[in-house]
N, CA, C and O atoms as a Maestro MAE file, in Angstrom:
{
 s_m_m2io_version
 :::
 2.0.0
}

f_m_ct {
 s_m_title
 :::
 protein
 m_atom[316] {
  # First column is atom index #
  i_m_mmod_type
  r_m_x_coord
  r_m_y_coord
  r_m_z_coord
  i_m_residue_number
  s_m_chain_name
  s_m_pdb_residue_name
  s_m_pdb_atom_name
  i_m_atomic_number
  :::
  1 25 140.728 -131.133 -126.729 1 A "MET " " N  " 7
  2 3 140.056 -131.500 -125.302 1 A "MET " " CA " 6
  3 2 139.370 -132.598 -125.355 1 A "MET " " C  " 6
  4 15 138.350 -132.581 -126.043 1 A "MET " " O  " 8
  5 25 139.722 -133.755 -124.691 2 A "GLU " " N  " 7
  6 3 139.216 -135.109 -124.707 2 A "GLU " " CA " 6
  7 2 138.317 -135.361 -123.360 2 A "GLU " " C  " 6
  8 15 138.752 -135.256 -122.213 2 A "GLU " " O  " 8
  9 25 137.101 -135.682 -123.690 3 A "GLN " " N  " 7
  10 3 136.235 -135.999 -122.738 3 A "GLN " " CA " 6
  11 2 136.113 -137.580 -122.375 3 A "GLN " " C  " 6
  12 15 136.335 -138.458 -123.209 3 A "GLN " " O  " 8
  13 25 135.780 -137.805 -121.192 4 A "SER " " N  " 7
  14 3 135.729 -139.208 -120.456 4 A "SER " " CA " 6
  15 2 134.462 -139.836 -121.339 4 A "SER " " C  " 6
  16 15 133.476 -139.157 -121.622 4 A "SER " " O  " 8
  17 25 134.607 -141.060 -121.686 5 A "LYS " " N  " 7
  18 3 133.565 -141.881 -122.230 5 A "LYS " " CA " 6
  19 2 132.357 -142.001 -121.212 5 A "LYS " " C  " 6
  20 15 131.193 -142.083 -121.605 5 A "LYS " " O  " 8
  21 25 132.714 -142.004 -119.895 6 A "GLU " " N  " 7
  22 3 131.657 -142.202 -118.760 6 A "GLU " " CA " 6
  23 2 130.628 -141.160 -118.815 6 A "GLU " " C  " 6
  24 15 129.513 -141.347 -118.328 6 A "GLU " " O  " 8
  25 25 130.994 -139.976 -119.441 7 A "VAL " " N  " 7
  26 3 130.061 -138.882 -119.222 7 A "VAL " " CA " 6
  27 2 128.890 -139.237 -120.371 7 A "VAL " " C  " 6
  28 15 127.738 -138.815 -120.264 7 A "VAL " " O  " 8
  29 25 129.281 -139.951 -121.321 8 A "TYR " " N  " 7
  30 3 128.209 -140.390 -122.455 8 A "TYR " " CA " 6
  31 2 127.754 -141.785 -122.442 8 A "TYR " " C  " 6
  32 15 127.357 -142.353 -123.459 8 A "TYR " " O  " 8
  33 25 127.819 -142.370 -121.205 9 A "LYS " " N  " 7
  34 3 127.712 -143.990 -121.169 9 A "LYS " " CA " 6
  35 2 126.174 -144.193 -121.628 9 A "LYS " " C  " 6
  36 15 125.325 -143.352 -121.334 9 A "LYS " " O  " 8
  37 25 125.898 -145.242 -122.293 10 A "LYS " " N  " 7
  38 3 124.547 -145.691 -122.895 10 A "LYS " " CA " 6
  39 2 124.138 -146.818 -122.141 10 A "LYS " " C  " 6
  40 15 124.731 -147.895 -122.070 10 A "LYS " " O  " 8
  41 25 122.846 -146.421 -121.458 11 A "GLU " " N  " 7
  42 3 122.378 -147.623 -120.507 11 A "GLU " " CA " 6
  43 2 120.813 -147.367 -120.810 11 A "GLU " " C  " 6
  44 15 120.123 -146.512 -120.256 11 A "GLU " " O  " 8
  45 25 120.428 -148.201 -121.714 12 A "TYR " " N  " 7
  46 3 118.852 -148.264 -121.948 12 A "TYR " " CA " 6
  47 2 117.927 -148.889 -121.323 12 A "TYR " " C  " 6
  48 15 118.174 -150.077 -121.117 12 A "TYR " " O  " 8
  49 25 116.901 -148.482 -120.934 13 A "ARG " " N  " 7
  50 3 115.612 -149.265 -120.210 13 A "ARG " " CA " 6
  51 2 114.383 -148.876 -120.985 13 A "ARG " " C  " 6
  52 15 114.155 -147.749 -121.424 13 A "ARG " " O  " 8
  53 25 113.518 -150.073 -121.119 14 A "LYS " " N  " 7
  54 3 112.338 -149.948 -121.717 14 A "LYS " " CA " 6
  55 2 111.364 -149.322 -120.937 14 A "LYS " " C  " 6
  56 15 111.442 -149.487 -119.720 14 A "LYS " " O  " 8
  57 25 110.329 -148.535 -121.457 15 A "VAL " " N  " 7
  58 3 109.359 -147.611 -120.769 15 A "VAL " " CA " 6
  59 2 108.178 -147.584 -121.348 15 A "VAL " " C  " 6
  60 15 108.143 -147.712 -122.571 15 A "VAL " " O  " 8
  61 25 107.083 -147.430 -120.681 16 A "LYS " " N  " 7
  62 3 105.820 -146.974 -121.254 16 A "LYS " " CA " 6
  63 2 105.424 -145.592 -120.584 16 A "LYS " " C  " 6
  64 15 105.462 -145.348 -119.378 16 A "LYS " " O  " 8
  65 25 105.059 -144.789 -121.541 17 A "VAL " " N  " 7
  66 3 104.872 -143.517 -121.052 17 A "VAL " " CA " 6
  67 2 103.430 -143.077 -121.553 17 A "VAL " " C  " 6
  68 15 103.082 -143.327 -122.707 17 A "VAL " " O  " 8
  69 25 102.541 -142.368 -120.595 18 A "LYS " " N  " 7
  70 3 101.337 -141.861 -120.958 18 A "LYS " " CA " 6
  71 2 101.296 -140.541 -120.831 18 A "LYS " " C  " 6
  72 15 101.573 -140.050 -119.737 18 A "LYS " " O  " 8
  73 25 100.940 -139.711 -121.939 19 A "THR " " N  " 7
  74 3 100.862 -138.505 -122.265 19 A "THR " " CA " 6
  75 2 99.614 -137.736 -121.863 19 A "THR " " C  " 6
  76 15 98.590 -138.418 -121.913 19 A "THR " " O  " 8
  77 25 99.429 -136.224 -121.398 20 A "THR " " N  " 7
  78 3 98.367 -135.819 -121.126 20 A "THR " " CA " 6
  79 2 97.231 -135.892 -122.208 20 A "THR " " C  " 6
  80 15 96.046 -135.820 -121.882 20 A "THR " " O  " 8
  81 25 97.666 -136.047 -123.585 21 A "ASP " " N  " 7
  82 3 96.637 -136.398 -124.514 21 A "ASP " " CA " 6
  83 2 96.013 -137.589 -124.542 21 A "ASP " " C  " 6
  84 15 94.984 -137.672 -125.213 21 A "ASP " " O  " 8
  85 25 96.447 -138.615 -123.906 22 A "GLY " " N  " 7
  86 3 95.845 -139.725 -123.592 22 A "GLY " " CA " 6
  87 2 96.873 -140.907 -124.413 22 A "GLY " " C  " 6
  88 15 96.780 -142.115 -124.194 22 A "GLY " " O  " 8
  89 25 97.668 -140.408 -125.206 23 A "ASP " " N  " 7
  90 3 98.712 -141.478 -126.098 23 A "ASP " " CA " 6
  91 2 99.533 -142.318 -124.979 23 A "ASP " " C  " 6
  92 15 100.059 -141.911 -123.943 23 A "ASP " " O  " 8
  93 25 99.481 -143.369 -125.422 24 A "ILE " " N  " 7
  94 3 100.510 -144.214 -124.579 24 A "ILE " " CA " 6
  95 2 101.605 -144.735 -125.511 24 A "ILE " " C  " 6
  96 15 101.320 -145.488 -126.442 24 A "ILE " " O  " 8
  97 25 103.017 -144.286 -125.233 25 A "ILE " " N  " 7
  98 3 104.128 -144.579 -126.011 25 A "ILE " " CA " 6
  99 2 104.981 -145.563 -125.363 25 A "ILE " " C  " 6
  100 15 105.131 -145.526 -124.142 25 A "ILE " " O  " 8
  101 25 105.560 -146.455 -126.097 26 A "THR " " N  " 7
  102 3 106.337 -147.327 -125.519 26 A "THR " " CA " 6
  103 2 107.721 -147.056 -126.322 26 A "THR " " C  " 6
  104 15 107.720 -146.588 -127.460 26 A "THR " " O  " 8
  105 25 108.947 -147.412 -125.588 27 A "GLY " " N  " 7
  106 3 110.219 -147.258 -126.190 27 A "GLY " " CA " 6
  107 2 111.373 -147.499 -125.206 27 A "GLY " " C  " 6
  108 15 111.336 -148.239 -124.223 27 A "GLY " " O  " 8
  109 25 112.500 -146.684 -125.671 28 A "LYS " " N  " 7
  110 3 113.574 -147.116 -124.547 28 A "LYS " " CA " 6
  111 2 114.065 -145.396 -124.392 28 A "LYS " " C  " 6
  112 15 113.991 -144.496 -125.229 28 A "LYS " " O  " 8
  113 25 114.632 -145.374 -122.829 29 A "VAL " " N  " 7
  114 3 115.382 -144.012 -122.647 29 A "VAL " " CA " 6
  115 2 116.784 -144.493 -122.139 29 A "VAL " " C  " 6
  116 15 117.023 -145.598 -121.651 29 A "VAL " " O  " 8
  117 25 117.594 -143.552 -122.323 30 A "ASN " " N  " 7
  118 3 119.019 -143.719 -121.951 30 A "ASN " " CA " 6
  119 2 119.252 -143.142 -120.623 30 A "ASN " " C  " 6
  120 15 119.436 -141.928 -120.537 30 A "ASN " " O  " 8
  121 25 119.265 -143.879 -119.587 31 A "ILE " " N  " 7
  122 3 119.398 -143.375 -118.250 31 A "ILE " " CA " 6
  123 2 121.084 -143.034 -118.014 31 A "ILE " " C  " 6
  124 15 121.480 -142.528 -116.964 31 A "ILE " " O  " 8
  125 25 121.797 -143.308 -118.892 32 A "GLY " " N  " 7
  126 3 123.309 -143.114 -118.866 32 A "GLY " " CA " 6
  127 2 123.851 -143.373 -117.543 32 A "GLY " " C  " 6
  128 15 123.780 -144.528 -117.123 32 A "GLY " " O  " 8
  129 25 124.496 -142.276 -116.666 33 A "LEU " " N  " 7
  130 3 125.063 -142.661 -115.359 33 A "LEU " " CA " 6
  131 2 124.059 -142.746 -114.336 33 A "LEU " " C  " 6
  132 15 124.409 -143.023 -113.189 33 A "LEU " " O  " 8
  133 25 122.920 -142.552 -114.598 34 A "LYS " " N  " 7
  134 3 121.883 -142.566 -113.113 34 A "LYS " " CA " 6
  135 2 121.640 -144.111 -112.978 34 A "LYS " " C  " 6
  136 15 121.856 -144.996 -113.805 34 A "LYS " " O  " 8
  137 25 121.158 -144.186 -111.780 35 A "THR " " N  " 7
  138 3 120.940 -145.414 -111.499 35 A "THR " " CA " 6
  139 2 119.328 -146.114 -111.668 35 A "THR " " C  " 6
  140 15 119.083 -147.320 -111.676 35 A "THR " " O  " 8
  141 25 118.428 -145.098 -111.786 36 A "ARG " " N  " 7
  142 3 116.931 -145.343 -112.059 36 A "ARG " " CA " 6
  143 2 116.393 -144.574 -113.070 36 A "ARG " " C  " 6
  144 15 116.851 -143.522 -113.516 36 A "ARG " " O  " 8
  145 25 115.321 -145.203 -113.429 37 A "VAL " " N  " 7
  146 3 114.548 -144.620 -114.645 37 A "VAL " " CA " 6
  147 2 114.004 -143.231 -114.048 37 A "VAL " " C  " 6
  148 15 113.945 -142.229 -114.761 37 A "VAL " " O  " 8
  149 25 113.643 -143.227 -112.811 38 A "ALA " " N  " 7
  150 3 112.812 -142.109 -112.179 38 A "ALA " " CA " 6
  151 2 113.798 -140.778 -112.139 38 A "ALA " " C  " 6
  152 15 113.447 -139.601 -112.211 38 A "ALA " " O  " 8
  153 25 115.089 -141.294 -112.007 39 A "ASP " " N  " 7
  154 3 116.078 -140.109 -112.046 39 A "ASP " " CA " 6
  155 2 116.173 -139.193 -113.364 39 A "ASP " " C  " 6
  156 15 116.365 -137.978 -113.412 39 A "ASP " " O  " 8
  157 25 115.999 -140.038 -114.347 40 A "LEU " " N  " 7
  158 3 115.815 -139.381 -115.693 40 A "LEU " " CA " 6
  159 2 114.592 -138.177 -115.506 40 A "LEU " " C  " 6
  160 15 114.703 -137.080 -116.054 40 A "LEU " " O  " 8
  161 25 113.683 -138.462 -114.846 41 A "PHE " " N  " 7
  162 3 112.413 -137.652 -115.083 41 A "PHE " " CA " 6
  163 2 112.604 -136.519 -113.878 41 A "PHE " " C  " 6
  164 15 112.248 -135.353 -114.050 41 A "PHE " " O  " 8
  165 25 113.219 -137.002 -112.612 42 A "THR " " N  " 7
  166 3 113.247 -136.095 -111.749 42 A "THR " " CA " 6
  167 2 114.473 -135.308 -111.301 42 A "THR " " C  " 6
  168 15 114.352 -134.325 -110.570 42 A "THR " " O  " 8
  169 25 115.613 -135.725 -111.724 43 A "ARG " " N  " 7
  170 3 116.743 -135.136 -111.267 43 A "ARG " " CA " 6
  171 2 117.455 -134.633 -112.408 43 A "ARG " " C  " 6
  172 15 118.678 -134.683 -112.285 43 A "ARG " " O  " 8
  173 25 117.022 -134.166 -113.476 44 A "THR " " N  " 7
  174 3 117.422 -133.313 -114.666 44 A "THR " " CA " 6
  175 2 116.720 -132.418 -114.856 44 A "THR " " C  " 6
  176 15 115.515 -132.597 -114.684 44 A "THR " " O  " 8
  177 25 117.247 -131.015 -115.315 45 A "ASP " " N  " 7
  178 3 116.569 -129.886 -115.593 45 A "ASP " " CA " 6
  179 2 116.128 -129.889 -117.016 45 A "ASP " " C  " 6
  180 15 115.534 -128.945 -117.537 45 A "ASP " " O  " 8
  181 25 116.468 -131.062 -117.652 46 A "ASP " " N  " 7
  182 3 115.971 -130.994 -119.190 46 A "ASP " " CA " 6
  183 2 114.518 -131.052 -119.410 46 A "ASP " " C  " 6
  184 15 113.826 -131.964 -118.956 46 A "ASP " " O  " 8
  185 25 114.019 -129.993 -120.166 47 A "PRO " " N  " 7
  186 3 112.646 -130.065 -120.233 47 A "PRO " " CA " 6
  187 2 111.923 -131.257 -121.006 47 A "PRO " " C  " 6
  188 15 110.731 -131.537 -120.883 47 A "PRO " " O  " 8
  189 25 113.009 -132.030 -121.973 48 A "PHE " " N  " 7
  190 3 112.268 -133.132 -122.688 48 A "PHE " " CA " 6
  191 2 113.220 -134.464 -122.521 48 A "PHE " " C  " 6
  192 15 114.419 -134.461 -122.243 48 A "PHE " " O  " 8
  193 25 112.422 -135.540 -122.749 49 A "VAL " " N  " 7
  194 3 113.196 -136.844 -122.517 49 A "VAL " " CA " 6
  195 2 112.957 -137.423 -123.936 49 A "VAL " " C  " 6
  196 15 111.901 -137.509 -124.563 49 A "VAL " " O  " 8
  197 25 114.314 -137.826 -124.304 50 A "VAL " " N  " 7
  198 3 114.275 -138.620 -125.520 50 A "VAL " " CA " 6
  199 2 113.874 -139.918 -125.564 50 A "VAL " " C  " 6
  200 15 114.412 -140.614 -124.703 50 A "VAL " " O  " 8
  201 25 112.956 -140.585 -126.421 51 A "LEU " " N  " 7
  202 3 112.604 -142.001 -126.339 51 A "LEU " " CA " 6
  203 2 112.909 -142.552 -127.843 51 A "LEU " " C  " 6
  204 15 112.316 -142.127 -128.834 51 A "LEU " " O  " 8
  205 25 113.879 -143.521 -127.873 52 A "SER " " N  " 7
  206 3 114.173 -144.271 -129.046 52 A "SER " " CA " 6
  207 2 113.462 -145.527 -129.161 52 A "SER " " C  " 6
  208 15 112.876 -146.099 -128.242 52 A "SER " " O  " 8
  209 25 113.559 -145.911 -130.365 53 A "ASP " " N  " 7
  210 3 112.610 -147.189 -130.610 53 A "ASP " " CA " 6
  211 2 111.254 -146.963 -130.154 53 A "ASP " " C  " 6
  212 15 110.667 -147.916 -129.642 53 A "ASP " " O  " 8
  213 25 110.670 -145.849 -130.260 54 A "ALA " " N  " 7
  214 3 109.308 -145.495 -129.674 54 A "ALA " " CA " 6
  215 2 108.258 -145.730 -130.629 54 A "ALA " " C  " 6
  216 15 108.441 -145.477 -131.820 54 A "ALA " " O  " 8
  217 25 107.065 -146.240 -130.156 55 A "SER " " N  " 7
  218 3 106.065 -146.428 -131.134 55 A "SER " " CA " 6
  219 2 104.813 -146.045 -130.292 55 A "SER " " C  " 6
  220 15 104.862 -145.998 -129.063 55 A "SER " " O  " 8
  221 25 103.851 -145.813 -130.904 56 A "HIS " " N  " 7
  222 3 102.457 -145.688 -130.252 56 A "HIS " " CA " 6
  223 2 101.278 -145.960 -131.195 56 A "HIS " " C  " 6
  224 15 101.375 -145.563 -132.356 56 A "HIS " " O  " 8
  225 25 100.142 -146.622 -130.783 57 A "GLU " " N  " 7
  226 3 99.071 -147.070 -131.694 57 A "GLU " " CA " 6
  227 2 99.645 -148.087 -132.805 57 A "GLU " " C  " 6
  228 15 99.020 -148.213 -133.858 57 A "GLU " " O  " 8
  229 25 100.629 -148.691 -132.618 58 A "GLY " " N  " 7
  230 3 101.079 -149.595 -133.562 58 A "GLY " " CA " 6
  231 2 101.975 -149.024 -134.584 58 A "GLY " " C  " 6
  232 15 102.425 -149.778 -135.447 58 A "GLY " " O  " 8
  233 25 102.293 -147.733 -134.579 59 A "GLY " " N  " 7
  234 3 103.007 -147.239 -135.578 59 A "GLY " " CA " 6
  235 2 104.530 -147.662 -135.791 59 A "GLY " " C  " 6
  236 15 105.038 -148.526 -135.076 59 A "GLY " " O  " 8
  237 25 105.133 -147.109 -136.659 60 A "PRO " " N  " 7
  238 3 106.393 -147.437 -136.790 60 A "PRO " " CA " 6
  239 2 107.442 -146.876 -135.957 60 A "PRO " " C  " 6
  240 15 107.327 -145.676 -135.706 60 A "PRO " " O  " 8
  241 25 108.438 -147.490 -135.479 61 A "LYS " " N  " 7
  242 3 109.381 -147.212 -134.580 61 A "LYS " " CA " 6
  243 2 110.160 -145.905 -134.811 61 A "LYS " " C  " 6
  244 15 110.454 -145.729 -135.993 61 A "LYS " " O  " 8
  245 25 110.558 -144.954 -133.963 62 A "ARG " " N  " 7
  246 3 111.116 -143.784 -134.263 62 A "ARG " " CA " 6
  247 2 111.667 -143.080 -133.006 62 A "ARG " " C  " 6
  248 15 111.453 -143.491 -131.866 62 A "ARG " " O  " 8
  249 25 112.443 -141.914 -133.327 63 A "VAL " " N  " 7
  250 3 112.917 -141.338 -132.045 63 A "VAL " " CA " 6
  251 2 111.954 -140.104 -131.636 63 A "VAL " " C  " 6
  252 15 111.682 -139.278 -132.507 63 A "VAL " " O  " 8
  253 25 111.472 -139.972 -130.433 64 A "LEU " " N  " 7
  254 3 110.633 -139.022 -129.832 64 A "LEU " " CA " 6
  255 2 110.979 -138.222 -128.977 64 A "LEU " " C  " 6
  256 15 111.350 -138.767 -127.938 64 A "LEU " " O  " 8
  257 25 111.027 -136.676 -128.984 65 A "PHE " " N  " 7
  258 3 111.305 -135.981 -127.957 65 A "PHE " " CA " 6
  259 2 110.070 -135.542 -127.183 65 A "PHE " " C  " 6
  260 15 109.290 -134.777 -127.751 65 A "PHE " " O  " 8
  261 25 109.820 -135.940 -125.972 66 A "VAL " " N  " 7
  262 3 108.608 -135.851 -125.433 66 A "VAL " " CA " 6
  263 2 108.698 -134.734 -124.196 66 A "VAL " " C  " 6
  264 15 109.379 -134.985 -123.202 66 A "VAL " " O  " 8
  265 25 108.045 -133.623 -124.314 67 A "ASN " " N  " 7
  266 3 108.070 -132.645 -123.002 67 A "ASN " " CA " 6
  267 2 107.686 -133.405 -121.841 67 A "ASN " " C  " 6
  268 15 106.807 -134.254 -121.986 67 A "ASN " " O  " 8
  269 25 108.219 -133.227 -120.693 68 A "LYS " " N  " 7
  270 3 108.083 -133.664 -119.335 68 A "LYS " " CA " 6
  271 2 106.831 -133.164 -118.874 68 A "LYS " " C  " 6
  272 15 106.149 -133.787 -118.060 68 A "LYS " " O  " 8
  273 25 106.477 -131.985 -119.395 69 A "ASP " " N  " 7
  274 3 105.295 -131.333 -118.627 69 A "ASP " " CA " 6
  275 2 103.971 -132.099 -119.099 69 A "ASP " " C  " 6
  276 15 102.892 -132.056 -118.507 69 A "ASP " " O  " 8
  277 25 104.245 -132.797 -120.255 70 A "HIS " " N  " 7
  278 3 103.101 -133.358 -120.837 70 A "HIS " " CA " 6
  279 2 103.047 -134.939 -120.490 70 A "HIS " " C  " 6
  280 15 102.210 -135.577 -121.129 70 A "HIS " " O  " 8
  281 25 103.772 -135.588 -119.634 71 A "ILE " " N  " 7
  282 3 103.668 -136.646 -119.077 71 A "ILE " " CA " 6
  283 2 103.016 -137.082 -117.867 71 A "ILE " " C  " 6
  284 15 103.483 -136.746 -116.778 71 A "ILE " " O  " 8
  285 25 102.023 -137.769 -117.949 72 A "LEU " " N  " 7
  286 3 101.198 -138.199 -116.801 72 A "LEU " " CA " 6
  287 2 101.932 -139.159 -115.850 72 A "LEU " " C  " 6
  288 15 102.042 -138.898 -114.652 72 A "LEU " " O  " 8
  289 25 102.457 -140.334 -116.437 73 A "TRP " " N  " 7
  290 3 103.089 -141.523 -115.723 73 A "TRP " " CA " 6
  291 2 104.033 -142.121 -116.799 73 A "TRP " " C  " 6
  292 15 103.898 -142.141 -118.023 73 A "TRP " " O  " 8
  293 25 105.133 -142.656 -115.924 74 A "VAL " " N  " 7
  294 3 106.045 -143.541 -116.796 74 A "VAL " " CA " 6
  295 2 106.134 -144.777 -116.036 74 A "VAL " " C  " 6
  296 15 106.256 -144.753 -114.811 74 A "VAL " " O  " 8
  297 25 106.065 -146.095 -116.854 75 A "GLU " " N  " 7
  298 3 106.133 -147.315 -116.199 75 A "GLU " " CA " 6
  299 2 107.369 -148.041 -116.869 75 A "GLU " " C  " 6
  300 15 107.351 -148.351 -118.060 75 A "GLU " " O  " 8
  301 25 108.352 -148.273 -116.106 76 A "PRO " " N  " 7
  302 3 109.518 -149.225 -116.581 76 A "PRO " " CA " 6
  303 2 108.964 -150.644 -117.000 76 A "PRO " " C  " 6
  304 15 108.052 -151.142 -116.340 76 A "PRO " " O  " 8
  305 25 109.481 -151.273 -118.042 77 A "GLN " " N  " 7
  306 3 108.997 -152.406 -118.562 77 A "GLN " " CA " 6
  307 2 110.272 -153.405 -118.268 77 A "GLN " " C  " 6
  308 15 111.405 -153.017 -117.985 77 A "GLN " " O  " 8
  309 25 109.857 -154.741 -118.390 78 A "GLU " " N  " 7
  310 3 110.862 -155.660 -118.206 78 A "GLU " " CA " 6
  311 2 111.624 -156.010 -119.649 78 A "GLU " " C  " 6
  312 15 111.083 -155.901 -120.750 78 A "GLU " " O  " 8
  313 25 112.974 -156.446 -119.416 79 A "GLY " " N  " 7
  314 3 113.485 -156.727 -120.590 79 A "GLY " " CA " 6
  315 2 114.166 -155.564 -121.323 79 A "GLY " " C  " 6
  316 15 114.671 -155.745 -122.431 79 A "GLY " " O  " 8
  :::
 }
 m_bond[315] {
  # First column is bond index #
  i_m_from
  i_m_to
  i_m_order
  :::
  1 1 2 1
  2 2 3 1
  3 3 4 2
  4 3 5 1
  5 5 6 1
  6 6 7 1
  7 7 8 2
  8 7 9 1
  9 9 10 1
  10 10 11 1
  11 11 12 2
  12 11 13 1
  13 13 14 1
  14 14 15 1
  15 15 16 2
  16 15 17 1
  17 17 18 1
  18 18 19 1
  19 19 20 2
  20 19 21 1
  21 21 22 1
  22 22 23 1
  23 23 24 2
  24 23 25 1
  25 25 26 1
  26 26 27 1
  27 27 28 2
  28 27 29 1
  29 29 30 1
  30 30 31 1
  31 31 32 2
  32 31 33 1
  33 33 34 1
  34 34 35 1
  35 35 36 2
  36 35 37 1
  37 37 38 1
  38 38 39 1
  39 39 40 2
  40 39 41 1
  41 41 42 1
  42 42 43 1
  43 43 44 2
  44 43 45 1
  45 45 46 1
  46 46 47 1
  47 47 48 2
  48 47 49 1
  49 49 50 1
  50 50 51 1
  51 51 52 2
  52 51 53 1
  53 53 54 1
  54 54 55 1
  55 55 56 2
  56 55 57 1
  57 57 58 1
  58 58 59 1
  59 59 60 2
  60 59 61 1
  61 61 62 1
  62 62 63 1
  63 63 64 2
  64 63 65 1
  65 65 66 1
  66 66 67 1
  67 67 68 2
  68 67 69 1
  69 69 70 1
  70 70 71 1
  71 71 72 2
  72 71 73 1
  73 73 74 1
  74 74 75 1
  75 75 76 2
  76 75 77 1
  77 77 78 1
  78 78 79 1
  79 79 80 2
  80 79 81 1
  81 81 82 1
  82 82 83 1
  83 83 84 2
  84 83 85 1
  85 85 86 1
  86 86 87 1
  87 87 88 2
  88 87 89 1
  89 89 90 1
  90 90 91 1
  91 91 92 2
  92 91 93 1
  93 93 94 1
  94 94 95 1
  95 95 96 2
  96 95 97 1
  97 97 98 1
  98 98 99 1
  99 99 100 2
  100 99 101 1
  101 101 102 1
  102 102 103 1
  103 103 104 2
  104 103 105 1
  105 105 106 1
  106 106 107 1
  107 107 108 2
  108 107 109 1
  109 109 110 1
  110 110 111 1
  111 111 112 2
  112 111 113 1
  113 113 114 1
  114 114 115 1
  115 115 116 2
  116 115 117 1
  117 117 118 1
  118 118 119 1
  119 119 120 2
  120 119 121 1
  121 121 122 1
  122 122 123 1
  123 123 124 2
  124 123 125 1
  125 125 126 1
  126 126 127 1
  127 127 128 2
  128 127 129 1
  129 129 130 1
  130 130 131 1
  131 131 132 2
  132 131 133 1
  133 133 134 1
  134 134 135 1
  135 135 136 2
  136 135 137 1
  137 137 138 1
  138 138 139 1
  139 139 140 2
  140 139 141 1
  141 141 142 1
  142 142 143 1
  143 143 144 2
  144 143 145 1
  145 145 146 1
  146 146 147 1
  147 147 148 2
  148 147 149 1
  149 149 150 1
  150 150 151 1
  151 151 152 2
  152 151 153 1
  153 153 154 1
  154 154 155 1
  155 155 156 2
  156 155 157 1
  157 157 158 1
  158 158 159 1
  159 159 160 2
  160 159 161 1
  161 161 162 1
  162 162 163 1
  163 163 164 2
  164 163 165 1
  165 165 166 1
  166 166 167 1
  167 167 168 2
  168 167 169 1
  169 169 170 1
  170 170 171 1
  171 171 172 2
  172 171 173 1
  173 173 174 1
  174 174 175 1
  175 175 176 2
  176 175 177 1
  177 177 178 1
  178 178 179 1
  179 179 180 2
  180 179 181 1
  181 181 182 1
  182 182 183 1
  183 183 184 2
  184 183 185 1
  185 185 186 1
  186 186 187 1
  187 187 188 2
  188 187 189 1
  189 189 190 1
  190 190 191 1
  191 191 192 2
  192 191 193 1
  193 193 194 1
  194 194 195 1
  195 195 196 2
  196 195 197 1
  197 197 198 1
  198 198 199 1
  199 199 200 2
  200 199 201 1
  201 201 202 1
  202 202 203 1
  203 203 204 2
  204 203 205 1
  205 205 206 1
  206 206 207 1
  207 207 208 2
  208 207 209 1
  209 209 210 1
  210 210 211 1
  211 211 212 2
  212 211 213 1
  213 213 214 1
  214 214 215 1
  215 215 216 2
  216 215 217 1
  217 217 218 1
  218 218 219 1
  219 219 220 2
  220 219 221 1
  221 221 222 1
  222 222 223 1
  223 223 224 2
  224 223 225 1
  225 225 226 1
  226 226 227 1
  227 227 228 2
  228 227 229 1
  229 229 230 1
  230 230 231 1
  231 231 232 2
  232 231 233 1
  233 233 234 1
  234 234 235 1
  235 235 236 2
  236 235 237 1
  237 237 238 1
  238 238 239 1
  239 239 240 2
  240 239 241 1
  241 241 242 1
  242 242 243 1
  243 243 244 2
  244 243 245 1
  245 245 246 1
  246 246 247 1
  247 247 248 2
  248 247 249 1
  249 249 250 1
  250 250 251 1
  251 251 252 2
  252 251 253 1
  253 253 254 1
  254 254 255 1
  255 255 256 2
  256 255 257 1
  257 257 258 1
  258 258 259 1
  259 259 260 2
  260 259 261 1
  261 261 262 1
  262 262 263 1
  263 263 264 2
  264 263 265 1
  265 265 266 1
  266 266 267 1
  267 267 268 2
  268 267 269 1
  269 269 270 1
  270 270 271 1
  271 271 272 2
  272 271 273 1
  273 273 274 1
  274 274 275 1
  275 275 276 2
  276 275 277 1
  277 277 278 1
  278 278 279 1
  279 279 280 2
  280 279 281 1
  281 281 282 1
  282 282 283 1
  283 283 284 2
  284 283 285 1
  285 285 286 1
  286 286 287 1
  287 287 288 2
  288 287 289 1
  289 289 290 1
  290 290 291 1
  291 291 292 2
  292 291 293 1
  293 293 294 1
  294 294 295 1
  295 295 296 2
  296 295 297 1
  297 297 298 1
  298 298 299 1
  299 299 300 2
  300 299 301 1
  301 301 302 1
  302 302 303 1
  303 303 304 2
  304 303 305 1
  305 305 306 1
  306 306 307 1
  307 307 308 2
  308 307 309 1
  309 309 310 1
  310 310 311 1
  311 311 312 2
  312 311 313 1
  313 313 314 1
  314 314 315 1
  315 315 316 2
  :::
 }
}
C-alpha cells in the first residue's frame, strides 16, 4: 500500500513557546499541510506538539514533545 508523499509534507516554522512552569523554549515545528502555525495548536486532536532543534536556557538542541495543556503561548519567529 503506497501513501502519497503529500500526507507527510515537511514544512518547518521557527517558534518560541512559553510553558506553564515558566520555561521558554525555542525550536521548530512541522506544520505539514497546514497553512499557519496556529492550526497546529488549534486544529489537531494530538495532545502533544513536537519541537525539533529545541533549546531552552542555552542548553543543547534536541527534540522535545510538549503537552499542549502546558503551553501558555506560542510566538512564530522570523526566518
